[in-house]
Structures are given as structure tokens and as C-alpha cells.
TORSE-159178 format. One record per residue: chain; residue in one letter; x, y, z of N, C-alpha, C in turn; residue number from 1. Coordinates in steps of 0.02 Angstrom, whole numbers, plus 50000, padded with zeros to 5 digits. Each point is the difference from the previous one (the first is absolute). Example, Ala and Ser with C-alpha at 12.3 -4.5 7.8 and 13.67 -1.06 7.14 Angstrom:
2
{rec "A","a",{50660,49716,50390},{49955,50059,50000},{50045,50060,50000},1};
{rec "A","s",{49982,50053,49964},{50042,50059,50003},{49961,50055,50037},2};
//
This chain:
260
{rec "A","f",{52802,48512,48267},{49928,50010,50008},{49981,50010,50073},1};
{rec "A","s",{50045,49993,50046},{49982,50006,50071},{49978,50071,50018},2};
{rec "A","v",{50029,50050,49968},{49982,50070,50017},{49929,50017,49980},3};
{rec "A","p",{49981,49994,49936},{49930,50016,49983},{49950,49953,50032},4};
{rec "A","c",{50017,49936,50007},{49953,49952,50030},{49987,50017,50073},5};
{rec "A","s",{50052,50015,50038},{49990,50018,50070},{49961,50064,50007},6};
{rec "A","a",{50013,50048,49956},{49963,50063,50005},{49926,49991,49983},7};
{rec "A","i",{49986,49960,49949},{49930,49989,49980},{49963,49959,50052},8};
{rec "A","l",{50032,49947,50025},{49967,49957,50049},{49989,50036,50066},9};
{rec "A","s",{50048,50042,50021},{49991,50037,50062},{49944,50051,49995},10};
{rec "A","s",{49991,50029,49941},{49946,50049,49992},{49932,49966,49999},11};
{rec "A","y",{49995,49940,49972},{49935,49966,49996},{49985,49959,50063},12};
{rec "A","l",{50050,49965,50026},{49988,49955,50056},{50006,50034,50068},13};
{rec "A","l",{50048,50046,50007},{50012,50033,50064},{49971,50069,50004},14};
{rec "A","g",{49971,50025,49946},{49970,50066,50001},{50050,50057,50004},15};
{rec "A","e",{50062,49988,49982},{50051,50053,50002},{49997,50040,49935},16};
{rec "A","r",{50014,50065,50008},{49991,50045,49943},{50065,50007,49960},17};
{rec "A","l",{49993,49996,49935},{50056,50010,49954},{49977,50047,49946},18};
{rec "A","n",{50024,50061,50001},{49976,50050,49952},{50036,49992,49933},19};
{rec "A","l",{49986,50046,49955},{50028,49996,49932},{50076,50007,50001},20};
{rec "A","l",{50025,50045,50042},{50073,50009,50004},{50034,49939,50031},21};
{rec "A","g",{49966,49966,50046},{50027,49939,50028},{50005,49945,49948},22};
{rec "A","k",{49949,49995,49958},{50002,49950,49946},{50056,50016,49950},23};
{rec "A","l",{50008,50064,49985},{50054,50020,49956},{50068,49985,50032},24};
{rec "A","g",{50005,50011,50066},{50062,49984,50035},{50017,49926,49998},25};
{rec "A","c",{49948,49957,50005},{50012,49927,49995},{50027,49982,49931},26};
{rec "A","v",{49970,50030,49949},{50023,49985,49932},{50072,50024,49989},27};
{rec "A","l",{50015,50061,50023},{50067,50027,49992},{50052,49959,50038},28};
{rec "A","s",{49982,49978,50060},{50046,49958,50039},{50014,49935,49965},29};
{rec "A","l",{49948,49970,49972},{50009,49937,49964},{50041,50010,49936},30};
{rec "A","v",{49986,50055,49965},{50037,50014,49938},{50074,50013,50016},31};
{rec "A","g",{50013,50041,50052},{50069,50015,50018},{50039,49938,50020},32};
{rec "A","s",{49968,49956,50039},{50034,49939,50020},{50013,49954,49940},33};
{rec "A","t",{49952,49998,49954},{50009,49959,49940},{50058,50026,49957},34};
{rec "A","v",{50004,50067,49994},{50055,50029,49961},{50068,49984,50032},35};
{rec "A","m",{50003,50003,50068},{50062,49983,50033},{50020,49927,49989},36};
{rec "A","v",{49951,49956,50002},{50015,49929,49990},{50022,49987,49928},37};
{rec "A","i",{49968,50034,49952},{50018,49990,49930},{50072,50021,49987},38};
{rec "A","h",{50020,50056,50029},{50067,50025,49987},{50053,49973,50048},39};
{rec "A","a",{49979,49961,50049},{50050,49969,50043},{50034,49943,49963},40};
{rec "A","p",{50066,49994,50004},{50035,49946,49964},{49987,49932,50032},41};
{rec "A","e",{50011,49949,49962},{49992,49932,50027},{50055,49986,50050},42};
{rec "A","d",{49980,49966,50054},{50049,49986,50053},{50049,49945,49979},43};
{rec "A","e",{50057,50001,50033},{50051,49951,49985},{49979,49931,50025},44};
{rec "A","e",{50011,49949,49960},{49978,49933,50018},{50045,49972,50055},45};
{rec "A","v",{49969,49978,50055},{50035,49969,50056},{49970,49930,50009},46};
{rec "A","t",{50041,49949,49998},{49975,49931,50000},{50018,49961,50062},47};
{rec "A","t",{50048,50022,50040},{50020,49962,50060},{49999,50046,50061},48};
{rec "A","l",{49997,49969,50058},{50002,50038,50063},{50067,50033,50011},49};
{rec "A","d",{50053,49971,49975},{50066,50031,50007},{50003,50065,49961},50};
{rec "A","e",{49971,50002,49940},{49998,50062,49962},{49956,50052,50035},51};
{rec "A","m",{49944,49977,50027},{49957,50046,50037},{50035,50027,50062},52};
{rec "A","s",{50037,49958,50034},{50036,50021,50059},{50053,50052,49983},53};
{rec "A","s",{50035,49990,49944},{50051,50049,49980},{49968,50067,49982},54};
{rec "A","k",{49940,49998,49972},{49965,50062,49985},{49980,50037,50064},55};
{rec "A","l",{49976,49963,50049},{49978,50031,50062},{50058,50027,50041},56};
{rec "A","k",{50060,49975,49990},{50058,50022,50039},{50036,50059,49970},57};
{rec "A","e",{49979,50023,49942},{50034,50057,49968},{49990,50064,50041},58};
{rec "A","p",{50051,50043,50003},{49996,50060,50042},{49942,50046,49982},59};
{rec "A","g",{49985,50006,49935},{49946,50045,49980},{49933,49979,50028},60};
{rec "A","f",{49986,49935,49995},{49936,49976,50026},{49999,50001,50076},61};
{rec "A","l",{50055,49985,50032},{50003,50003,50073},{49986,50070,50026},62};
{rec "A","a",{50029,50051,49965},{49987,50069,50020},{49926,50018,49989},63};
{rec "A","y",{49973,49978,49944},{49929,50013,49985},{49955,49966,50051},64};
{rec "A","a",{50015,49937,50017},{49960,49965,50050},{50005,50033,50069},65};
{rec "A","a",{50059,50025,50017},{50008,50034,50064},{49958,50064,50002},66};
{rec "A","i",{49998,50037,49944},{49960,50061,49997},{49925,49983,50007},67};
{rec "A","l",{49978,49947,49967},{49930,49980,50005},{49983,49979,50071},68};
{rec "A","l",{50044,49964,50033},{49986,49980,50069},{49998,50060,50046},69};
{rec "A","a",{50046,50048,49990},{50000,50060,50042},{49935,50040,49990},70};
{rec "A","v",{49978,50007,49937},{49937,50035,49986},{49942,49962,50032},71};
{rec "A","c",{50000,49935,49995},{49946,49960,50027},{49996,50006,50076},72};
{rec "A","f",{50058,49997,50034},{50000,50008,50073},{49978,50069,50021},73};
{rec "A","l",{50020,50051,49961},{49979,50068,50015},{49924,50007,49994},74};
{rec "A","l",{49972,49970,49948},{49928,50004,49990},{49962,49961,50054},75};
{rec "A","i",{50025,49941,50017},{49963,49957,50047},{50003,50028,50071},76};
{rec "A","f",{50058,50020,50023},{50009,50017,50071},{49992,50075,50014},77};
{rec "A","y",{50004,50043,49950},{49995,50072,50014},{49940,50032,49966},78};
{rec "A","l",{49994,49991,49934},{49948,50035,49963},{49932,49967,50006},79};
{rec "A","a",{49998,49933,50000},{49935,49966,50002},{49961,50014,50064},80};
{rec "A","p",{50030,49998,50060},{49961,50016,50060},{49974,50072,50002},81};
{rec "A","r",{50034,50046,49966},{49982,50071,50003},{49954,50021,49943},82};
{rec "A","y",{50014,49977,49940},{49964,50025,49942},{49965,49945,49960},83};
{rec "A","g",{50004,49938,50022},{49970,49945,49962},{49924,50004,49995},84};
{rec "A","q",{49967,50029,50052},{49928,50004,49999},{49973,50055,49954},85};
{rec "A","s",{50043,50046,49980},{49977,50057,49960},{50032,50003,49931},86};
{rec "A","n",{50056,49968,49989},{50034,50003,49936},{50000,49930,49968},87};
{rec "A","i",{49969,49995,49942},{49993,49935,49968},{50067,49973,49974},88};
{rec "A","l",{50049,50043,49989},{50063,49979,49971},{50044,49963,50050},89};
{rec "A","i",{49989,50008,50065},{50044,49969,50049},{49995,49924,49997},90};
{rec "A","y",{49940,49974,50010},{49991,49927,50000},{50015,49969,49931},91};
{rec "A","l",{49980,50034,49948},{50011,49973,49933},{50074,50002,49980},92};
{rec "A","t",{50037,50049,50023},{50072,50000,49987},{50035,49943,50036},93};
{rec "A","i",{49977,49985,50061},{50029,49943,50035},{49988,49936,49961},94};
{rec "A","c",{49938,49990,49977},{49985,49940,49960},{50042,49997,49936},95};
{rec "A","s",{50009,50057,49968},{50037,50001,49937},{50074,49987,50010},96};
{rec "A","v",{50029,50030,50053},{50071,49989,50014},{50013,49928,50018},97};
{rec "A","i",{49957,49971,50042},{50008,49929,50017},{49989,49956,49939},98};
{rec "A","g",{49960,50024,49952},{49987,49961,49940},{50063,49988,49959},99};
{rec "A","a",{50050,50044,50006},{50063,49988,49964},{50034,49937,50025},100};
{rec "A","f",{49996,49986,50065},{50030,49940,50028},{49958,49938,49985},101};
{rec "A","s",{49934,50008,50000},{49957,49942,49986},{50008,49977,49928},102};
{rec "A","v",{50002,50046,49953},{50007,49981,49929},{50068,49968,49987},103};
{rec "A","s",{50053,50028,50030},{50066,49970,49992},{50003,49930,50030},104};
{rec "A","s",{49966,49991,50057},{49998,49934,50031},{49961,49950,49958},105};
{rec "A","v",{49946,50023,49971},{49960,49955,49957},{50041,49978,49940},106};
{rec "A","k",{50037,50046,49971},{50041,49981,49942},{50054,49951,50019},107};
{rec "A","g",{50031,50011,50058},{50051,49953,50024},{49971,49932,50015},108};
{rec "A","l",{49941,49998,50032},{49968,49936,50015},{49977,49965,49937},109};
{rec "A","g",{49982,50038,49949},{49983,49969,49936},{50060,49963,49970},110};
{rec "A","i",{50059,50030,50006},{50061,49967,49977},{50013,49938,50042},111};
{rec "A","a",{49988,50005,50066},{50011,49943,50044},{49953,49942,49984},112};
{rec "A","i",{49937,50016,49985},{49951,49947,49983},{50020,49966,49935},113};
{rec "A","k",{50022,50039,49951},{50023,49969,49938},{50060,49954,50012},114};
{rec "A","g",{50046,50024,50043},{50058,49959,50016},{49982,49937,50039},115};
{rec "A","f",{49948,50005,50042},{49979,49941,50039},{49974,49946,49954},116};
{rec "A","f",{49959,50018,49951},{49974,49950,49954},{50053,49976,49950},117};
{rec "A","s",{50055,50038,49995},{50055,49978,49956},{50050,49956,50037},118};
{rec "A","g",{49988,49988,50065},{50044,49957,50039},{50058,50035,50033},119};
{rec "A","r",{49998,50066,50004},{50054,50037,50032},{49988,50003,50076},120};
{rec "A","p",{50054,50003,50039},{49991,50002,50074},{49983,50071,50025},121};
{rec "A","v",{49941,50024,49982},{49981,50068,50018},{49981,50006,50073},122};
{rec "A","l",{49977,49944,50031},{49980,50003,50070},{50060,50009,50046},123};
{rec "A","q",{50059,49980,49977},{50060,50010,50040},{50031,50069,49991},124};
{rec "A","h",{49974,50037,49952},{50028,50067,49987},{49970,50050,50050},125};
{rec "A","p",{50041,50038,50036},{49973,50047,50050},{49956,50055,49971},126};
{rec "A","l",{50012,50018,49937},{49961,50053,49969},{49926,49981,49995},127};
{rec "A","t",{49986,49936,49992},{49930,49979,49994},{49961,50017,50062},128};
{rec "A","w",{50027,49986,50058},{49964,50013,50062},{50000,50075,50017},129};
{rec "A","i",{50052,50035,49979},{49999,50073,50009},{49945,50032,49959},130};
{rec "A","l",{49991,49975,49939},{49947,50026,49958},{49931,49983,50027},131};
{rec "A","v",{49992,49940,50029},{49936,49980,50029},{49982,50045,50058},132};
{rec "A","i",{50048,50012,50045},{49988,50043,50058},{49985,50071,49978},133};
{rec "A","t",{50037,50025,49951},{49989,50068,49975},{49931,50006,49968},134};
{rec "A","l",{49979,49949,49962},{49935,50002,49967},{49943,50000,50052},135};
{rec "A","v",{50005,49957,50050},{49947,49997,50050},{49995,50066,50039},136};
{rec "A","a",{50058,50027,50020},{49999,50062,50038},{49974,50058,49958},137};
{rec "A","s",{50020,50004,49937},{49980,50057,49958},{49926,49996,49983},138};
{rec "A","i",{49975,49940,49983},{49929,49994,49984},{49956,50014,50060},139};
{rec "A","t",{50021,49977,50060},{49962,50014,50060},{49996,50074,50014},140};
{rec "A","t",{50056,50035,49991},{50000,50072,50011},{49957,50036,49949},141};
{rec "A","q",{50004,49979,49937},{49959,50031,49948},{49926,49992,50014},142};
{rec "A","i",{49979,49939,50018},{49929,49989,50014},{49977,50041,50060},143};
{rec "A","n",{50042,50005,50051},{49982,50038,50060},{49986,50073,49984},144};
{rec "A","y",{50047,50032,49966},{49992,50072,49987},{49951,50014,49943},145};
{rec "A","l",{49992,49953,49954},{49949,50009,49949},{49930,49997,50030},146};
{rec "A","n",{49989,49955,50048},{49936,49997,50034},{49987,50063,50041},147};
{rec "A","k",{50052,50027,50031},{49992,50063,50037},{49979,50057,49953},148};
{rec "A","a",{50031,50002,49942},{49982,50052,49952},{49928,49992,49975},149};
{rec "A","l",{49980,49938,49989},{49932,49987,49976},{49948,50016,50054},150};
{rec "A","d",{50018,49991,50063},{49953,50016,50055},{49988,50074,50007},151};
{rec "A","i",{50049,50041,49980},{49996,50072,50012},{49979,50038,49938},152};
{rec "A","f",{50029,49983,49943},{49993,50041,49940},{49955,49965,49949},153};
{rec "A","n",{49982,50039,49950},{49956,49977,49947},{50034,49946,49958},154};
{rec "A","t",{49964,49946,49987},{50029,49945,49961},{50019,50022,49930},155};
{rec "A","s",{49960,50043,49970},{50015,50024,49932},{50062,50043,49998},156};
{rec "A","l",{50024,50024,50057},{50063,50036,50003},{50058,49955,50019},157};
{rec "A","v",{49988,49951,50043},{50054,49958,50026},{50032,49958,49945},158};
{rec "A","f",{49959,49965,49961},{50028,49954,49951},{50037,50035,49943},159};
{rec "A","p",{49974,50054,49971},{50040,50032,49947},{50067,50027,50026},160};
{rec "A","i",{50000,50033,50058},{50063,50028,50026},{50048,49944,50018},161};
{rec "A","y",{49974,49948,50031},{50043,49943,50017},{50028,49966,49938},162};
{rec "A","y",{49959,49994,49949},{50022,49970,49937},{50058,50040,49969},163};
{rec "A","v",{49992,50066,50000},{50050,50043,49969},{50065,49997,50039},164};
{rec "A","l",{49997,50008,50067},{50060,49999,50041},{50035,49932,49996},165};
{rec "A","f",{49961,49947,50005},{50028,49933,49998},{50035,49986,49934},166};
{rec "A","t",{49967,50018,49945},{50030,49988,49934},{50064,50039,49991},167};
{rec "A","t",{50001,50062,50021},{50059,50042,49992},{50059,49973,50039},168};
{rec "A","i",{49989,49981,50063},{50054,49976,50042},{50025,49932,49976},169};
{rec "A","v",{49955,49957,49978},{50021,49934,49976},{50042,50007,49936},170};
{rec "A","i",{49979,50043,49955},{50040,50010,49939},{50069,50029,50017},171};
{rec "A","t",{50002,50047,50046},{50064,50029,50022},{50045,49946,50031},172};
{rec "A","t",{49971,49957,50041},{50039,49946,50031},{50027,49952,49947},173};
{rec "A","s",{49959,49984,49952},{50023,49954,49947},{50056,50031,49959},174};
{rec "A","v",{49994,50065,49987},{50053,50034,49962},{50066,49999,50038},175};
{rec "A","i",{49998,50012,50065},{50062,50002,50040},{50027,49930,50011},176};
{rec "A","l",{49957,49952,50012},{50023,49932,50016},{50033,49967,49940},177};
{rec "A","f",{49970,50010,49941},{50026,49966,49940},{50036,50047,49953},178};
{rec "A","k",{50012,50063,50023},{50038,50048,49960},{49970,50010,49931},179};
{rec "A","e",{49935,50009,49998},{49966,50008,49936},{50010,50069,49970},180};
{rec "A","w",{50021,50048,50041},{50007,50068,49975},{50056,50007,49949},181};
{rec "A","v",{50049,49954,50001},{50056,50006,49953},{49978,49985,49928},182};
{rec "A","t",{49945,49964,49992},{49976,49982,49933},{49943,50044,49976},183};
{rec "A","m",{49980,50051,50040},{49944,50043,49980},{50023,50051,49949},184};
{rec "A","t",{49958,50010,49949},{50014,50050,49949},{49970,50067,50020},185};
{rec "A","i",{50012,50050,49959},{49973,50066,50013},{49924,49999,49997},186};
{rec "A","v",{49973,49962,49953},{49927,49994,49994},{49970,49968,50062},187};
{rec "A","d",{50034,49948,50026},{49975,49967,50060},{50003,50047,50061},188};
{rec "A","i",{50053,50040,50004},{50006,50047,50056},{49945,50052,49996},189};
{rec "A","i",{49989,50028,49940},{49947,50051,49992},{49931,49969,50014},190};
{rec "A","g",{49989,49940,49976},{49936,49967,50012},{49989,49986,50074},191};
{rec "A","t",{50052,49980,50036},{49994,49987,50071},{49984,50063,50038},192};
{rec "A","v",{50035,50055,49983},{49987,50064,50034},{49929,50025,49986},193};
{rec "A","c",{49979,49995,49937},{49932,50021,49983},{49947,49958,50035},194};
{rec "A","g",{50013,49934,50004},{49953,49957,50037},{49997,50018,50073},195};
{rec "A","f",{50056,50016,50030},{50001,50019,50070},{49963,50066,50012},196};
{rec "A","l",{50010,50049,49955},{49963,50063,50007},{49925,49990,49991},197};
{rec "A","t",{49981,49954,49955},{49929,49984,49992},{49971,49969,50064},198};
{rec "A","i",{50039,49958,50032},{49979,49970,50064},{49989,50054,50052},199};
{rec "A","i",{50047,50047,50005},{49994,50054,50048},{49937,50041,49987},200};
{rec "A","l",{49985,50014,49937},{49939,50037,49984},{49938,49961,50019},201};
{rec "A","g",{50000,49935,49987},{49942,49959,50019},{49989,49998,50075},202};
{rec "A","v",{50053,49993,50038},{49994,49999,50073},{49976,50068,50025},203};
{rec "A","f",{50024,50054,49970},{49978,50066,50020},{49924,50009,49989},204};
{rec "A","l",{49976,49978,49942},{49929,50006,49986},{49958,49957,50048},205};
{rec "A","l",{50027,49942,50019},{49963,49957,50046},{49996,50030,50070},206};
{rec "A","h",{50054,50029,50022},{50005,50022,50070},{49975,50071,50010},207};
{rec "A","a",{50013,50044,49954},{49986,50071,50011},{49926,50017,49990},208};
{rec "A","f",{49965,49965,49956},{49931,50019,49984},{49950,49945,50018},209};
{rec "A","k",{50017,49960,50051},{49956,49944,50016},{49934,50022,50031},210};
{rec "A","d",{49997,50060,50030},{49939,50024,50033},{49957,50045,49956},211};
{rec "A","m",{50021,50012,49939},{49962,50043,49955},{49944,49960,49965},212};
{rec "A","e",{49943,50033,49991},{49945,49969,49964},{50007,50017,49925},213};
{rec "A","v",{50039,49958,49966},{50014,50011,49929},{49978,49938,49961},214};
{rec "A","s",{49956,50010,49952},{49977,49946,49957},{49987,50029,49931},215};
{rec "A","l",{49984,49956,49952},{49985,50025,49932},{49936,50040,49999},216};
{rec "A","g",{49954,49986,50046},{49937,50037,50001},{50007,50071,50024},217};
{rec "A","n",{50039,50011,50053},{50006,50067,50028},{50064,50035,49981},218};
{rec "A","l",{50038,49972,49952},{50063,50031,49980},{49991,50070,49972},219};
{rec "A","p",{49949,50013,49956},{49992,50070,49977},{49986,50049,50056},220};
{rec "A","q",{49960,49979,50050},{49986,50046,50055},{50061,50012,50042},221};
{rec "A","v",{50042,49948,50009},{50061,50009,50039},{50048,50048,49965},222};
{rec "A","l",{50004,49995,49933},{50045,50044,49963},{49973,50071,49999},223};
{rec "A","q",{49934,50009,50000},{49972,50067,49996},{49994,50034,50068},224};
{rec "A","s",{50003,49962,50054},{49991,50030,50066},{50055,50049,50017},225};
{rec "A","g",{50059,49988,49975},{50055,50046,50015},{50002,50060,49955},226};
{rec "A","d",{49960,50001,49947},{50001,50055,49953},{49943,50050,50011},227};
{rec "A","q",{49954,49987,50046},{49945,50045,50010},{50023,50062,50037},228};
{rec "A","a",{49983,50056,49973},{50020,50064,50030},{49953,50017,50057},229};
{rec "A","p",{50024,50032,50053},{49957,50019,50055},{49949,50053,49978},230};
{rec "A","v",{49939,49994,50026},{49946,50046,49983},{50004,50061,50044},231};
{rec "A","t",{50002,50059,49968},{50003,50063,50037},{49930,50031,50001},232};
{rec "A","r",{49981,50024,50057},{49934,50029,50009},{50007,50074,50018},233};
{rec "A","d",{49954,50039,49973},{49998,50071,50014},{49957,50012,50062},234};
{rec "A","d",{50029,50036,50049},{49964,50012,50063},{49936,50039,49989},235};
{rec "A","k",{49997,50041,49948},{49940,50041,49989},{49940,49958,49979},236};
{rec "A","n",{50013,49942,49971},{49945,49958,49977},{49979,49947,50050},237};
{rec "A","i",{50035,49997,50057},{49983,49950,50051},{49943,50027,50042},238};
{rec "A","l",{49945,49963,50000},{49943,50019,50042},{50001,49964,50067},239};
{rec "A","i",{50017,49937,49998},{50001,49961,50061},{50065,49961,50001},240};
{rec "A","e",{50036,50004,50055},{50063,49963,50008},{49988,49944,50049},241};
{rec "A","v",{50011,49940,49978},{49987,49942,50042},{50066,49963,50009},242};
{rec "A","d",{50015,49981,50062},{50059,49960,50015},{49981,49927,49995},243};
{rec "A","n",{50030,49963,49951},{49981,49930,49989},{50025,49955,50055},244};
{rec "A","s",{50051,50020,50037},{50028,49956,50050},{49955,49994,50061},245};
{rec "A","s",{49959,50049,50012},{49955,49997,50059},{49934,50033,49981},246};
{rec "A","i",{49946,49964,50007},{49934,50025,49985},{49967,50023,50065},247};
{rec "A","a",{49972,50059,49999},{49970,50027,50061},{49938,49962,50018},248};
{rec "A","p",{49989,49986,50065},{49940,49964,50021},{49938,50041,49986},249};
{rec "A","e",{49944,49965,49999},{49937,50033,49983},{49977,50047,50055},250};
{rec "A","d",{50019,49986,50063},{49975,50041,50054},{50037,50066,50008},251};
{rec "A","k",{50056,50009,49964},{50037,50063,50004},{49976,50048,49946},252};
{rec "A","p",{50002,50065,50014},{49979,50048,49950},{50048,50002,49941},253};
{rec "A","k",{49973,50009,49941},{50040,50004,49940},{50010,50072,49981},254};
{rec "A","v",{50060,50016,49979},{50017,50069,49982},{50016,50000,49925},255};
{rec "A","f",{49966,50041,49963},{50012,50008,49929},{50036,50066,49989},256};
{rec "A","v",{50056,49998,49966},{50040,50059,49987},{49992,50018,49927},257};
{rec "A","i",{49976,50059,49985},{49989,50022,49931},{50051,50056,49987},258};
{rec "A","y",{50041,49988,49948},{50050,50049,49982},{49973,50044,49944},259};
{rec "A","t",{50014,50064,50004},{49980,50048,49948},{50059,50038,49973},260};
//
């Protein structure tokens, strides 16, 4: 509900404009993300920090985490100073990529908290403090760049795009970390792809047509404006030709041209 709520509240409280296509984009983004979550397989149950540590040390996840860090550093140190003020995807991609580490840290700390109340020595485990440091650093970075995006861009655009990117990257991280892709059926794969394409369509509608005046009231006029044929005039029937771009002052003589 964060996507439609943020769009509605920003339009009423902040005076930001959200046209009909933007509302449709919010709905499509939410539907696409929901379809992806429905078809995503259940993650593998991890109950101890040792199991979580073995998952994090696997080569596949280490390569994925290295790629995410490289992309994040590229965005922060190269693209953000140059294009962050004009491209809404720069700051939101940084928040979404960092979100993969924050969600993984939260899940690991959840396991640690359960182990703490069960009497396990989780405070002596080094992974606990690594997860705490990772969580603090990732959340701080996310809040920083999310606030920058909100200061520059429309709130009704920031939250839907951020929601879509964040959900997609988190699901991908969960699939790689817990190897959920090996249990996915053909139906789940097709549903995931269709959900992702729906998300792309929703983001496109939000971003590409945000400046258009489109609503249910003026939709027929918008559709008919492109179908009107240009009016051709016969020079023989023109008695007075007036240039609409500049009106002659009253003190200048007027010239009337009569064609025969």
C-alpha cells in the first residue's frame, strides 16, 4: 500500500501532480510486484548463525555481492555527482542496491535474536557484529540518498520507482542467497517474467508521461487532438490576413489586401 498511499498523499498534501497515466503506473507497478512475490518460491529455512554464515560464504553469493558493491560505488562516486540532480534513477538505484544488504542483515539479525533468547552464545559470534555494522551502514546510506531524491523529484514518482527497484533486487538477492531458483517451476518462471515486464510498464508510464495533463475529464479531447486534420484555406477567399503572433499597434496604418 505504500505506492498508492504515497502518491495520493503527495498529491493532496504537497500539491504534486499525478495524472491518469501516473495512477495507472502505480497500479501496474504494484500488480507486477505482487505477481513476482506470488510466484517466488519460499526461501530455505535457516535457524542458526552458522548456517547463515555458510550461505553468505558461497561463491555465487560472494560474486553477486561484489557486483552489487561495484555498481553501488560506480553510482555513488561517478554517476551521482554528474547525473544525480537530473536522473531520478541514480539515487533510487543506490538505495535499492544497498537494500539487498540491509534486508540480508535484518534476516541474519533476526536469527541472532532468536538464538539469544534461546540461550545460544550469539554475542560471541563474529557474524552478529558484522551484520550490525552492515545494517547500520546500509540503512544510513539508504536514508541519505532517499532524502536527496525526495528533495529534487516528485514524491509521487520517487516512492513507486523505489518500491519497484527495491522489491526486484531484494527478491533476486533472496533467490541467489538461498538458491530458490532450483525449485522454481515453469509457471513460476513465466509468472516472474510477466510480473517484471508489468513493473517495467508501470515505471515507464510513471516517468515518461508525468508532465502530461491527462485525466478522465479531458481524455476524449486528448485522444481527438491528434486526429484533427489541418484546415486548408483558399487564397481567393481571404479578404484580410492577420498574423496572430503580433498585433499591429493602433498608431500604425493598417493595410487591407483584397484578392480577386
